[in-house]
LOMIDO-76960 format. One record per atom (N, C-alpha, C, O, CB): x, y, z; residue in one letter; atom name. Coordinates in Angstrom, 3 decimals, decimal comma. Glycine has a CB too. Example, Ala and Ser with C-alpha at 12.3 -4.5 7.8 and 13.67 -1.06 7.14 Angstrom:
# LOMIDO-76960
<pt <13,190; -5,690; 7,800>; 'A'; 'N'>;
<pt <12,300; -4,500; 7,800>; 'A'; 'CA'>;
<pt <13,200; -3,300; 7,800>; 'A'; 'C'>;
<pt <14,236; -3,319; 8,465>; 'A'; 'O'>;
<pt <11,308; -4,473; 9,046>; 'A'; 'CB'>;
<pt <12,850; -2,250; 7,080>; 'S'; 'N'>;
<pt <13,670; -1,060; 7,140>; 'S'; 'CA'>;
<pt <12,900; 0,030; 7,870>; 'S'; 'C'>;
<pt <13,409; 1,138; 8,039>; 'S'; 'O'>;
<pt <14,084; -0,598; 5,725>; 'S'; 'CB'>;
***
This chain:
# LOMIDO-76960
<pt <5,184; 25,281; 20,604>; 'M'; 'N'>;
<pt <4,315; 24,350; 19,930>; 'M'; 'CA'>;
<pt <2,917; 24,945; 19,845>; 'M'; 'C'>;
<pt <2,369; 25,420; 20,839>; 'M'; 'O'>;
<pt <4,297; 22,994; 20,653>; 'M'; 'CB'>;
<pt <2,357; 24,912; 18,664>; 'E'; 'N'>;
<pt <1,031; 25,464; 18,467>; 'E'; 'CA'>;
<pt <-0,024; 24,454; 18,883>; 'E'; 'C'>;
<pt <0,163; 23,245; 18,750>; 'E'; 'O'>;
<pt <0,831; 25,880; 17,010>; 'E'; 'CB'>;
<pt <-1,131; 24,968; 19,387>; 'H'; 'N'>;
<pt <-2,242; 24,090; 19,736>; 'H'; 'CA'>;
<pt <-3,502; 24,667; 19,135>; 'H'; 'C'>;
<pt <-3,743; 25,873; 19,183>; 'H'; 'O'>;
<pt <-2,381; 23,925; 21,276>; 'H'; 'CB'>;
<pt <-4,290; 23,794; 18,577>; 'S'; 'N'>;
<pt <-5,555; 24,212; 17,979>; 'S'; 'CA'>;
<pt <-6,645; 23,268; 18,448>; 'S'; 'C'>;
<pt <-6,421; 22,065; 18,581>; 'S'; 'O'>;
<pt <-5,470; 24,233; 16,424>; 'S'; 'CB'>;
<pt <-7,821; 23,814; 18,699>; 'D'; 'N'>;
<pt <-8,950; 22,987; 19,081>; 'D'; 'CA'>;
<pt <-9,632; 22,371; 17,856>; 'D'; 'C'>;
<pt <-10,547; 21,560; 17,993>; 'D'; 'O'>;
<pt <-9,950; 23,807; 19,884>; 'D'; 'CB'>;
<pt <-9,183; 22,759; 16,666>; 'E'; 'N'>;
<pt <-9,757; 22,249; 15,433>; 'E'; 'CA'>;
<pt <-9,340; 20,788; 15,240>; 'E'; 'C'>;
<pt <-8,163; 20,446; 15,351>; 'E'; 'O'>;
<pt <-9,315; 23,114; 14,225>; 'E'; 'CB'>;
<pt <-10,323; 19,937; 14,950>; 'L'; 'N'>;
<pt <-10,026; 18,523; 14,719>; 'L'; 'CA'>;
<pt <-9,476; 18,331; 13,320>; 'L'; 'C'>;
<pt <-9,945; 18,962; 12,372>; 'L'; 'O'>;
<pt <-11,283; 17,656; 14,924>; 'L'; 'CB'>;
<pt <-8,493; 17,472; 13,184>; 'T'; 'N'>;
<pt <-7,954; 17,139; 11,880>; 'T'; 'CA'>;
<pt <-8,052; 15,638; 11,678>; 'T'; 'C'>;
<pt <-8,066; 14,878; 12,646>; 'T'; 'O'>;
<pt <-6,493; 17,623; 11,739>; 'T'; 'CB'>;
<pt <-8,122; 15,207; 10,424>; 'P'; 'N'>;
<pt <-8,230; 13,771; 10,156>; 'P'; 'CA'>;
<pt <-7,006; 13,017; 10,664>; 'P'; 'C'>;
<pt <-5,906; 13,564; 10,745>; 'P'; 'O'>;
<pt <-8,411; 13,522; 8,657>; 'P'; 'CB'>;
<pt <-7,220; 11,777; 10,996>; 'F'; 'N'>;
<pt <-6,156; 10,893; 11,431>; 'F'; 'CA'>;
<pt <-5,880; 9,920; 10,286>; 'F'; 'C'>;
<pt <-6,782; 9,205; 9,850>; 'F'; 'O'>;
<pt <-6,538; 10,138; 12,758>; 'F'; 'CB'>;
<pt <-4,662; 9,891; 9,806>; 'Y'; 'N'>;
<pt <-4,277; 8,980; 8,741>; 'Y'; 'CA'>;
<pt <-3,350; 7,926; 9,323>; 'Y'; 'C'>;
<pt <-2,452; 8,239; 10,105>; 'Y'; 'O'>;
<pt <-3,596; 9,740; 7,566>; 'Y'; 'CB'>;
<pt <-3,567; 6,696; 8,943>; 'R'; 'N'>;
<pt <-2,680; 5,626; 9,368>; 'R'; 'CA'>;
<pt <-1,850; 5,207; 8,167>; 'R'; 'C'>;
<pt <-2,368; 4,621; 7,217>; 'R'; 'O'>;
<pt <-3,477; 4,418; 9,957>; 'R'; 'CB'>;
<pt <-0,580; 5,505; 8,213>; 'A'; 'N'>;
<pt <0,320; 5,133; 7,130>; 'A'; 'CA'>;
<pt <1,234; 4,021; 7,618>; 'A'; 'C'>;
<pt <1,964; 4,186; 8,596>; 'A'; 'O'>;
<pt <1,145; 6,356; 6,636>; 'A'; 'CB'>;
<pt <1,188; 2,901; 6,938>; 'V'; 'N'>;
<pt <1,984; 1,750; 7,354>; 'V'; 'CA'>;
<pt <3,131; 1,459; 6,388>; 'V'; 'C'>;
<pt <3,980; 0,610; 6,660>; 'V'; 'O'>;
<pt <1,098; 0,527; 7,478>; 'V'; 'CB'>;
<pt <3,150; 2,163; 5,267>; 'D'; 'N'>;
<pt <4,222; 1,996; 4,299>; 'D'; 'CA'>;
<pt <4,342; 3,281; 3,482>; 'D'; 'C'>;
<pt <3,565; 4,219; 3,663>; 'D'; 'O'>;
<pt <3,962; 0,764; 3,376>; 'D'; 'CB'>;
<pt <5,319; 3,312; 2,588>; 'A'; 'N'>;
<pt <5,558; 4,526; 1,805>; 'A'; 'CA'>;
<pt <4,364; 4,891; 0,932>; 'A'; 'C'>;
<pt <4,058; 6,070; 0,753>; 'A'; 'O'>;
<pt <6,790; 4,351; 0,936>; 'A'; 'CB'>;
<pt <3,690; 3,882; 0,389>; 'A'; 'N'>;
<pt <2,535; 4,158; -0,485>; 'A'; 'CA'>;
<pt <1,388; 4,801; 0,284>; 'A'; 'C'>;
<pt <0,790; 5,765; -0,194>; 'A'; 'O'>;
<pt <2,049; 2,865; -1,148>; 'A'; 'CB'>;
<pt <1,072; 4,279; 1,471>; 'S'; 'N'>;
<pt <-0,035; 4,865; 2,240>; 'S'; 'CA'>;
<pt <0,349; 6,233; 2,803>; 'S'; 'C'>;
<pt <-0,510; 7,103; 2,948>; 'S'; 'O'>;
<pt <-0,452; 3,923; 3,385>; 'S'; 'CB'>;
<pt <1,622; 6,430; 3,121>; 'L'; 'N'>;
<pt <2,075; 7,760; 3,556>; 'L'; 'CA'>;
<pt <1,918; 8,749; 2,409>; 'L'; 'C'>;
<pt <1,431; 9,862; 2,607>; 'L'; 'O'>;
<pt <3,557; 7,718; 4,041>; 'L'; 'CB'>;
<pt <2,325; 8,347; 1,219>; 'G'; 'N'>;
<pt <2,188; 9,214; 0,049>; 'G'; 'CA'>;
<pt <0,751; 9,584; -0,237>; 'G'; 'C'>;
<pt <0,448; 10,739; -0,537>; 'G'; 'O'>;
<pt <2,780; 8,549; -1,158>; 'G'; 'CB'>;
<pt <-0,144; 8,601; -0,145>; 'R'; 'N'>;
<pt <-1,574; 8,881; -0,372>; 'R'; 'CA'>;
<pt <-2,119; 9,859; 0,658>; 'R'; 'C'>;
<pt <-2,895; 10,752; 0,319>; 'R'; 'O'>;
<pt <-2,389; 7,581; -0,331>; 'R'; 'CB'>;
<pt <-1,715; 9,694; 1,916>; 'S'; 'N'>;
<pt <-2,226; 10,595; 2,949>; 'S'; 'CA'>;
<pt <-1,688; 12,013; 2,758>; 'S'; 'C'>;
<pt <-2,400; 12,985; 3,013>; 'S'; 'O'>;
<pt <-1,854; 10,072; 4,343>; 'S'; 'CB'>;
<pt <-0,449; 12,136; 2,316>; 'I'; 'N'>;
<pt <0,102; 13,469; 2,037>; 'I'; 'CA'>;
<pt <-0,642; 14,085; 0,852>; 'I'; 'C'>;
<pt <-0,978; 15,269; 0,884>; 'I'; 'O'>;
<pt <1,637; 13,392; 1,743>; 'I'; 'CB'>;
<pt <-0,897; 13,306; -0,177>; 'A'; 'N'>;
<pt <-1,637; 13,812; -1,341>; 'A'; 'CA'>;
<pt <-3,031; 14,262; -0,942>; 'A'; 'C'>;
<pt <-3,484; 15,325; -1,366>; 'A'; 'O'>;
<pt <-1,726; 12,738; -2,435>; 'A'; 'CB'>;
<pt <-3,718; 13,464; -0,129>; 'D'; 'N'>;
<pt <-5,062; 13,836; 0,331>; 'D'; 'CA'>;
<pt <-5,033; 15,141; 1,117>; 'D'; 'C'>;
<pt <-5,872; 16,015; 0,901>; 'D'; 'O'>;
<pt <-5,662; 12,718; 1,197>; 'D'; 'CB'>;
<pt <-4,071; 15,278; 2,027>; 'A'; 'N'>;
<pt <-3,970; 16,495; 2,842>; 'A'; 'CA'>;
<pt <-3,611; 17,693; 1,975>; 'A'; 'C'>;
<pt <-4,116; 18,793; 2,200>; 'A'; 'O'>;
<pt <-2,923; 16,318; 3,959>; 'A'; 'CB'>;
<pt <-2,738; 17,491; 0,978>; 'R'; 'N'>;
<pt <-2,360; 18,579; 0,073>; 'R'; 'CA'>;
<pt <-3,577; 19,071; -0,703>; 'R'; 'C'>;
<pt <-3,799; 20,275; -0,831>; 'R'; 'O'>;
<pt <-1,256; 18,119; -0,902>; 'R'; 'CB'>;
<pt <-4,356; 18,132; -1,216>; 'K'; 'N'>;
<pt <-5,551; 18,504; -1,980>; 'K'; 'CA'>;
<pt <-6,568; 19,203; -1,089>; 'K'; 'C'>;
<pt <-7,199; 20,177; -1,501>; 'K'; 'O'>;
<pt <-6,185; 17,264; -2,630>; 'K'; 'CB'>;
<pt <-6,725; 18,703; 0,135>; 'E'; 'N'>;
<pt <-7,644; 19,338; 1,090>; 'E'; 'CA'>;
<pt <-7,223; 20,776; 1,389>; 'E'; 'C'>;
<pt <-8,065; 21,652; 1,589>; 'E'; 'O'>;
<pt <-7,704; 18,527; 2,396>; 'E'; 'CB'>;
<pt <-5,911; 21,007; 1,415>; 'A'; 'N'>;
<pt <-5,389; 22,352; 1,679>; 'A'; 'CA'>;
<pt <-5,359; 23,217; 0,417>; 'A'; 'C'>;
<pt <-4,924; 24,368; 0,461>; 'A'; 'O'>;
<pt <-3,987; 22,260; 2,273>; 'A'; 'CB'>;
<pt <-5,821; 22,661; -0,707>; 'A'; 'N'>;
<pt <-5,859; 23,366; -1,997>; 'A'; 'CA'>;
<pt <-4,474; 23,850; -2,418>; 'A'; 'C'>;
<pt <-4,307; 24,987; -2,858>; 'A'; 'O'>;
<pt <-6,820; 24,556; -1,923>; 'A'; 'CB'>;
<pt <-3,483; 22,967; -2,276>; 'I'; 'N'>;
<pt <-2,105; 23,258; -2,679>; 'I'; 'CA'>;
<pt <-1,776; 22,327; -3,838>; 'I'; 'C'>;
<pt <-2,018; 21,122; -3,756>; 'I'; 'O'>;
<pt <-1,084; 23,073; -1,476>; 'I'; 'CB'>;
<pt <-1,227; 22,874; -4,914>; 'T'; 'N'>;
<pt <-0,818; 22,035; -6,038>; 'T'; 'CA'>;
<pt <0,517; 21,368; -5,725>; 'T'; 'C'>;
<pt <1,235; 21,777; -4,812>; 'T'; 'O'>;
<pt <-0,718; 22,869; -7,340>; 'T'; 'CB'>;
<pt <0,830; 20,346; -6,493>; 'Q'; 'N'>;
<pt <2,130; 19,700; -6,331>; 'Q'; 'CA'>;
<pt <3,259; 20,704; -6,571>; 'Q'; 'C'>;
<pt <4,262; 20,693; -5,857>; 'Q'; 'O'>;
<pt <2,261; 18,503; -7,295>; 'Q'; 'CB'>;
<pt <3,096; 21,566; -7,570>; 'Q'; 'N'>;
<pt <4,127; 22,562; -7,877>; 'Q'; 'CA'>;
<pt <4,289; 23,545; -6,718>; 'Q'; 'C'>;
<pt <5,414; 23,898; -6,361>; 'Q'; 'O'>;
<pt <3,776; 23,323; -9,175>; 'Q'; 'CB'>;
<pt <3,192; 23,984; -6,135>; 'E'; 'N'>;
<pt <3,270; 24,913; -4,996>; 'E'; 'CA'>;
<pt <3,968; 24,262; -3,800>; 'E'; 'C'>;
<pt <4,784; 24,895; -3,131>; 'E'; 'O'>;
<pt <1,858; 25,385; -4,589>; 'E'; 'CB'>;
<pt <3,643; 23,000; -3,538>; 'L'; 'N'>;
<pt <4,290; 22,296; -2,438>; 'L'; 'CA'>;
<pt <5,781; 22,143; -2,718>; 'L'; 'C'>;
<pt <6,607; 22,333; -1,826>; 'L'; 'O'>;
<pt <3,639; 20,917; -2,215>; 'L'; 'CB'>;
<pt <6,119; 21,804; -3,945>; 'A'; 'N'>;
<pt <7,529; 21,672; -4,320>; 'A'; 'CA'>;
<pt <8,279; 22,981; -4,096>; 'A'; 'C'>;
<pt <9,396; 22,979; -3,578>; 'A'; 'O'>;
<pt <7,656; 21,237; -5,788>; 'A'; 'CB'>;
<pt <7,676; 24,084; -4,481>; 'M'; 'N'>;
<pt <8,321; 25,391; -4,306>; 'M'; 'CA'>;
<pt <8,507; 25,711; -2,827>; 'M'; 'C'>;
<pt <9,549; 26,239; -2,438>; 'M'; 'O'>;
<pt <7,494; 26,497; -4,985>; 'M'; 'CB'>;
<pt <7,508; 25,401; -1,994>; 'K'; 'N'>;
<pt <7,625; 25,633; -0,546>; 'K'; 'CA'>;
<pt <8,792; 24,853; 0,054>; 'K'; 'C'>;
<pt <9,469; 25,329; 0,965>; 'K'; 'O'>;
<pt <6,322; 25,244; 0,164>; 'K'; 'CB'>;
<pt <9,016; 23,645; -0,472>; 'L'; 'N'>;
<pt <10,049; 22,776; 0,082>; 'L'; 'CA'>;
<pt <11,404; 22,935; -0,599>; 'L'; 'C'>;
<pt <12,412; 22,417; -0,119>; 'L'; 'O'>;
<pt <9,610; 21,348; -0,016>; 'L'; 'CB'>;
<pt <11,423; 23,651; -1,716>; 'G'; 'N'>;
<pt <12,685; 23,825; -2,441>; 'G'; 'CA'>;
<pt <13,119; 22,552; -3,165>; 'G'; 'C'>;
<pt <14,310; 22,267; -3,290>; 'G'; 'O'>;
<pt <13,778; 24,263; -1,481>; 'G'; 'CB'>;
<pt <12,124; 21,789; -3,640>; 'V'; 'N'>;
<pt <12,407; 20,564; -4,399>; 'V'; 'CA'>;
<pt <11,665; 20,647; -5,727>; 'V'; 'C'>;
<pt <10,921; 21,596; -5,976>; 'V'; 'O'>;
<pt <11,985; 19,277; -3,597>; 'V'; 'CB'>;
<pt <11,871; 19,655; -6,569>; 'T'; 'N'>;
<pt <11,170; 19,645; -7,851>; 'T'; 'CA'>;
<pt <9,779; 19,024; -7,690>; 'T'; 'C'>;
<pt <9,501; 18,317; -6,721>; 'T'; 'O'>;
<pt <11,989; 18,870; -8,912>; 'T'; 'CB'>;
<pt <8,929; 19,308; -8,657>; 'R'; 'N'>;
<pt <7,599; 18,690; -8,656>; 'R'; 'CA'>;
<pt <7,734; 17,180; -8,759>; 'R'; 'C'>;
<pt <6,926; 16,448; -8,187>; 'R'; 'O'>;
<pt <6,733; 19,235; -9,817>; 'R'; 'CB'>;
<pt <8,740; 16,704; -9,480>; 'G'; 'N'>;
<pt <8,987; 15,268; -9,600>; 'G'; 'CA'>;
<pt <9,206; 14,606; -8,248>; 'G'; 'C'>;
<pt <8,802; 13,462; -8,043>; 'G'; 'O'>;
<pt <10,186; 15,020; -10,487>; 'G'; 'CB'>;
<pt <9,844; 15,320; -7,324>; 'T'; 'N'>;
<pt <10,047; 14,789; -5,976>; 'T'; 'CA'>;
<pt <8,705; 14,608; -5,278>; 'T'; 'C'>;
<pt <8,492; 13,606; -4,596>; 'T'; 'O'>;
<pt <10,960; 15,722; -5,151>; 'T'; 'CB'>;
<pt <7,808; 15,558; -5,441>; 'I'; 'N'>;
<pt <6,482; 15,465; -4,828>; 'I'; 'CA'>;
<pt <5,689; 14,332; -5,462>; 'I'; 'C'>;
<pt <4,986; 13,599; -4,767>; 'I'; 'O'>;
<pt <5,719; 16,799; -4,970>; 'I'; 'CB'>;
<pt <5,798; 14,186; -6,772>; 'V'; 'N'>;
<pt <5,123; 13,083; -7,465>; 'V'; 'CA'>;
<pt <5,620; 11,752; -6,899>; 'V'; 'C'>;
<pt <4,817; 10,868; -6,600>; 'V'; 'O'>;
<pt <5,373; 13,154; -9,009>; 'V'; 'CB'>;
<pt <6,940; 11,604; -6,750>; 'R'; 'N'>;
<pt <7,505; 10,364; -6,181>; 'R'; 'CA'>;
<pt <7,021; 10,137; -4,760>; 'R'; 'C'>;
<pt <6,644; 9,022; -4,398>; 'R'; 'O'>;
<pt <9,040; 10,410; -6,202>; 'R'; 'CB'>;
<pt <7,029; 11,194; -3,952>; 'L'; 'N'>;
<pt <6,578; 11,094; -2,562>; 'L'; 'CA'>;
<pt <5,140; 10,594; -2,503>; 'L'; 'C'>;
<pt <4,834; 9,659; -1,763>; 'L'; 'O'>;
<pt <6,698; 12,457; -1,851>; 'L'; 'CB'>;
<pt <4,264; 11,210; -3,276>; 'E'; 'N'>;
<pt <2,846; 10,855; -3,243>; 'E'; 'CA'>;
<pt <2,572; 9,479; -3,840>; 'E'; 'C'>;
<pt <1,547; 8,866; -3,543>; 'E'; 'O'>;
<pt <2,038; 11,896; -3,982>; 'E'; 'CB'>;
<pt <3,483; 8,990; -4,679>; 'A'; 'N'>;
<pt <3,335; 7,660; -5,271>; 'A'; 'CA'>;
<pt <3,975; 6,575; -4,409>; 'A'; 'C'>;
<pt <3,897; 5,390; -4,734>; 'A'; 'O'>;
<pt <3,948; 7,637; -6,662>; 'A'; 'CB'>;
<pt <4,607; 6,983; -3,310>; 'G'; 'N'>;
<pt <5,252; 6,011; -2,440>; 'G'; 'CA'>;
<pt <6,669; 5,676; -2,849>; 'G'; 'C'>;
<pt <7,233; 4,677; -2,401>; 'G'; 'O'>;
<pt <4,451; 4,768; -2,403>; 'G'; 'CB'>;
<pt <7,249; 6,511; -3,703>; 'G'; 'N'>;
<pt <8,613; 6,293; -4,157>; 'G'; 'CA'>;
<pt <9,645; 6,787; -3,158>; 'G'; 'C'>;
<pt <9,310; 7,291; -2,086>; 'G'; 'O'>;
<pt <8,827; 6,969; -5,479>; 'G'; 'CB'>;
<pt <10,900; 6,634; -3,532>; 'A'; 'N'>;
<pt <12,007; 6,996; -2,649>; 'A'; 'CA'>;
<pt <12,223; 8,509; -2,615>; 'A'; 'C'>;
<pt <12,515; 9,134; -3,635>; 'A'; 'O'>;
<pt <13,292; 6,294; -3,096>; 'A'; 'CB'>;
<pt <12,075; 9,078; -1,428>; 'V'; 'N'>;
<pt <12,447; 10,471; -1,150>; 'V'; 'CA'>;
<pt <13,049; 10,481; 0,252>; 'V'; 'C'>;
<pt <12,888; 9,523; 1,009>; 'V'; 'O'>;
<pt <11,196; 11,465; -1,265>; 'V'; 'CB'>;
<pt <13,731; 11,549; 0,591>; 'S'; 'N'>;
<pt <14,339; 11,606; 1,918>; 'S'; 'CA'>;
<pt <13,270; 11,775; 3,002>; 'S'; 'C'>;
<pt <12,204; 12,344; 2,767>; 'S'; 'O'>;
<pt <15,357; 12,759; 1,991>; 'S'; 'CB'>;
<pt <13,581; 11,274; 4,164>; 'V'; 'N'>;
<pt <12,675; 11,422; 5,311>; 'V'; 'CA'>;
<pt <12,469; 12,901; 5,613>; 'V'; 'C'>;
<pt <11,372; 13,307; 5,997>; 'V'; 'O'>;
<pt <13,233; 10,685; 6,562>; 'V'; 'CB'>;
<pt <13,504; 13,702; 5,446>; 'V'; 'N'>;
<pt <13,404; 15,140; 5,701>; 'V'; 'CA'>;
<pt <12,360; 15,768; 4,794>; 'V'; 'C'>;
<pt <11,529; 16,550; 5,258>; 'V'; 'O'>;
<pt <14,764; 15,826; 5,498>; 'V'; 'CB'>;
<pt <12,388; 15,440; 3,516>; 'V'; 'N'>;
<pt <11,403; 15,990; 2,573>; 'V'; 'CA'>;
<pt <9,997; 15,528; 2,953>; 'V'; 'C'>;
<pt <9,057; 16,323; 2,923>; 'V'; 'O'>;
<pt <11,736; 15,561; 1,117>; 'V'; 'CB'>;
<pt <9,846; 14,265; 3,305>; 'A'; 'N'>;
<pt <8,526; 13,750; 3,689>; 'A'; 'CA'>;
<pt <7,993; 14,497; 4,915>; 'A'; 'C'>;
<pt <6,829; 14,897; 4,939>; 'A'; 'O'>;
<pt <8,601; 12,230; 3,979>; 'A'; 'CB'>;
<pt <8,835; 14,685; 5,923>; 'M'; 'N'>;
<pt <8,396; 15,384; 7,133>; 'M'; 'CA'>;
<pt <8,073; 16,847; 6,838>; 'M'; 'C'>;
<pt <7,098; 17,383; 7,366>; 'M'; 'O'>;
<pt <9,474; 15,293; 8,223>; 'M'; 'CB'>;
<pt <8,872; 17,489; 6,011>; 'Q'; 'N'>;
<pt <8,597; 18,880; 5,640>; 'Q'; 'CA'>;
<pt <7,281; 18,979; 4,872>; 'Q'; 'C'>;
<pt <6,514; 19,921; 5,072>; 'Q'; 'O'>;
<pt <9,754; 19,455; 4,794>; 'Q'; 'CB'>;
<pt <7,022; 18,020; 4,003>; 'A'; 'N'>;
<pt <5,775; 18,027; 3,230>; 'A'; 'CA'>;
<pt <4,578; 17,876; 4,153>; 'A'; 'C'>;
<pt <3,566; 18,555; 3,978>; 'A'; 'O'>;
<pt <5,777; 16,903; 2,177>; 'A'; 'CB'>;
<pt <4,686; 16,994; 5,129>; 'I'; 'N'>;
<pt <3,593; 16,797; 6,074>; 'I'; 'CA'>;
<pt <3,286; 18,091; 6,821>; 'I'; 'C'>;
<pt <2,122; 18,465; 6,967>; 'I'; 'O'>;
<pt <3,936; 15,678; 7,067>; 'I'; 'CB'>;
<pt <4,307; 18,762; 7,283>; 'R'; 'N'>;
<pt <4,108; 20,034; 7,993>; 'R'; 'CA'>;
<pt <3,559; 21,113; 7,052>; 'R'; 'C'>;
<pt <2,715; 21,914; 7,454>; 'R'; 'O'>;
<pt <5,436; 20,510; 8,623>; 'R'; 'CB'>;
<pt <4,031; 21,135; 5,816>; 'A'; 'N'>;
<pt <3,605; 22,166; 4,862>; 'A'; 'CA'>;
<pt <2,122; 22,045; 4,503>; 'A'; 'C'>;
<pt <1,493; 23,038; 4,137>; 'A'; 'O'>;
<pt <4,447; 22,081; 3,593>; 'A'; 'CB'>;
<pt <1,565; 20,846; 4,603>; 'V'; 'N'>;
<pt <0,134; 20,674; 4,311>; 'V'; 'CA'>;
<pt <-0,708; 20,754; 5,578>; 'V'; 'C'>;
<pt <-1,902; 20,455; 5,557>; 'V'; 'O'>;
<pt <-0,109; 19,332; 3,610>; 'V'; 'CB'>;
<pt <-0,084; 21,158; 6,681>; 'G'; 'N'>;
<pt <-0,826; 21,418; 7,911>; 'G'; 'CA'>;
<pt <-1,105; 20,207; 8,767>; 'G'; 'C'>;
<pt <-2,092; 20,187; 9,502>; 'G'; 'O'>;
<pt <-2,094; 22,051; 7,581>; 'G'; 'CB'>;
<pt <-0,267; 19,206; 8,690>; 'R'; 'N'>;
<pt <-0,452; 18,003; 9,486>; 'R'; 'CA'>;
<pt <0,733; 17,794; 10,436>; 'R'; 'C'>;
<pt <1,791; 18,404; 10,283>; 'R'; 'O'>;
<pt <-0,630; 16,779; 8,571>; 'R'; 'CB'>;
<pt <0,527; 16,933; 11,400>; 'D'; 'N'>;
<pt <1,573; 16,528; 12,335>; 'D'; 'CA'>;
<pt <1,818; 15,038; 12,167>; 'D'; 'C'>;
<pt <1,022; 14,334; 11,545>; 'D'; 'O'>;
<pt <1,183; 16,867; 13,806>; 'D'; 'CB'>;
<pt <2,910; 14,568; 12,717>; 'V'; 'N'>;
<pt <3,255; 13,153; 12,643>; 'V'; 'CA'>;
<pt <3,333; 12,587; 14,047>; 'V'; 'C'>;
<pt <3,914; 13,198; 14,944>; 'V'; 'O'>;
<pt <4,589; 12,941; 11,892>; 'V'; 'CB'>;
<pt <2,749; 11,428; 14,228>; 'A'; 'N'>;
<pt <2,890; 10,675; 15,476>; 'A'; 'CA'>;
<pt <3,375; 9,284; 15,086>; 'A'; 'C'>;
<pt <2,697; 8,569; 14,347>; 'A'; 'O'>;
<pt <1,524; 10,615; 16,299>; 'A'; 'CB'>;
<pt <4,531; 8,908; 15,576>; 'L'; 'N'>;
<pt <5,058; 7,578; 15,303>; 'L'; 'CA'>;
<pt <4,638; 6,663; 16,437>; 'L'; 'C'>;
<pt <4,919; 6,932; 17,605>; 'L'; 'O'>;
<pt <6,609; 7,599; 15,141>; 'L'; 'CB'>;
<pt <3,970; 5,593; 16,086>; 'V'; 'N'>;
<pt <3,445; 4,661; 17,073>; 'V'; 'CA'>;
<pt <4,042; 3,287; 16,791>; 'V'; 'C'>;
<pt <3,921; 2,779; 15,676>; 'V'; 'O'>;
<pt <1,879; 4,618; 17,042>; 'V'; 'CB'>;
<pt <4,683; 2,683; 17,786>; 'P'; 'N'>;
<pt <5,249; 1,346; 17,564>; 'P'; 'CA'>;
<pt <4,165; 0,347; 17,163>; 'P'; 'C'>;
<pt <3,031; 0,417; 17,637>; 'P'; 'O'>;
<pt <5,975; 0,854; 18,828>; 'P'; 'CB'>;
<pt <4,529; -0,563; 16,300>; 'R'; 'N'>;
<pt <3,600; -1,595; 15,852>; 'R'; 'CA'>;
<pt <3,065; -2,360; 17,056>; 'R'; 'C'>;
<pt <3,793; -2,589; 18,021>; 'R'; 'O'>;
<pt <4,286; -2,557; 14,854>; 'R'; 'CB'>;
<pt <1,835; -2,743; 17,004>; 'F'; 'N'>;
<pt <1,128; -3,490; 18,039>; 'F'; 'CA'>;
<pt <0,804; -2,638; 19,267>; 'F'; 'C'>;
<pt <0,364; -3,171; 20,286>; 'F'; 'O'>;
<pt <1,949; -4,686; 18,455>; 'F'; 'CB'>;
<pt <1,013; -1,345; 19,185>; 'S'; 'N'>;
<pt <0,626; -0,464; 20,283>; 'S'; 'CA'>;
<pt <-0,842; -0,116; 20,142>; 'S'; 'C'>;
<pt <-1,393; -0,118; 19,040>; 'S'; 'O'>;
<pt <1,496; 0,821; 20,308>; 'S'; 'CB'>;
<pt <-1,463; 0,180; 21,257>; 'K'; 'N'>;
<pt <-2,838; 0,648; 21,233>; 'K'; 'CA'>;
<pt <-2,798; 2,170; 21,212>; 'K'; 'C'>;
<pt <-2,010; 2,797; 21,920>; 'K'; 'O'>;
<pt <-3,657; 0,109; 22,460>; 'K'; 'CB'>;
<pt <-3,645; 2,736; 20,403>; 'L'; 'N'>;
<pt <-3,644; 4,186; 20,243>; 'L'; 'CA'>;
<pt <-5,076; 4,666; 20,302>; 'L'; 'C'>;
<pt <-5,944; 4,165; 19,587>; 'L'; 'O'>;
<pt <-2,964; 4,616; 18,910>; 'L'; 'CB'>;
<pt <-5,319; 5,652; 21,170>; 'Q'; 'N'>;
<pt <-6,610; 6,319; 21,221>; 'Q'; 'CA'>;
<pt <-6,393; 7,756; 20,822>; 'Q'; 'C'>;
<pt <-5,554; 8,446; 21,401>; 'Q'; 'O'>;
<pt <-7,263; 6,215; 22,633>; 'Q'; 'CB'>;
<pt <-7,139; 8,213; 19,839>; 'V'; 'N'>;
<pt <-7,036; 9,595; 19,382>; 'V'; 'CA'>;
<pt <-8,247; 10,337; 19,911>; 'V'; 'C'>;
<pt <-9,387; 9,979; 19,614>; 'V'; 'O'>;
<pt <-6,945; 9,687; 17,817>; 'V'; 'CB'>;
<pt <-7,995; 11,368; 20,691>; 'R'; 'N'>;
<pt <-9,070; 12,182; 21,263>; 'R'; 'CA'>;
<pt <-8,820; 13,656; 20,969>; 'R'; 'C'>;
<pt <-7,676; 14,073; 20,789>; 'R'; 'O'>;
<pt <-9,186; 11,950; 22,789>; 'R'; 'CB'>;
<pt <-9,882; 14,433; 20,921>; 'P'; 'N'>;
<pt <-9,711; 15,883; 20,728>; 'P'; 'CA'>;
<pt <-9,088; 16,509; 21,964>; 'P'; 'C'>;
<pt <-8,863; 17,719; 21,997>; 'P'; 'O'>;
<pt <-11,065; 16,563; 20,414>; 'P'; 'CB'>;
***
């Protein structure tokens, strides 16, 4: 597991639409086009468009996209308290 002291933004995604927006934001921050991300994942650009719009895509593709844009995922049960620290 890699560790970096570099701080990264924390996104709270509570549904497919907010997850898609956070992936789109991270992709743009990483200066990766939708087509480039699609090629990295071996999917079509249409799949990335659906993902970023909150449409139906596989969980595997969503997780791969998150990693490809340089982010990690933390699943937190609803009503849990979460403190994010460097």
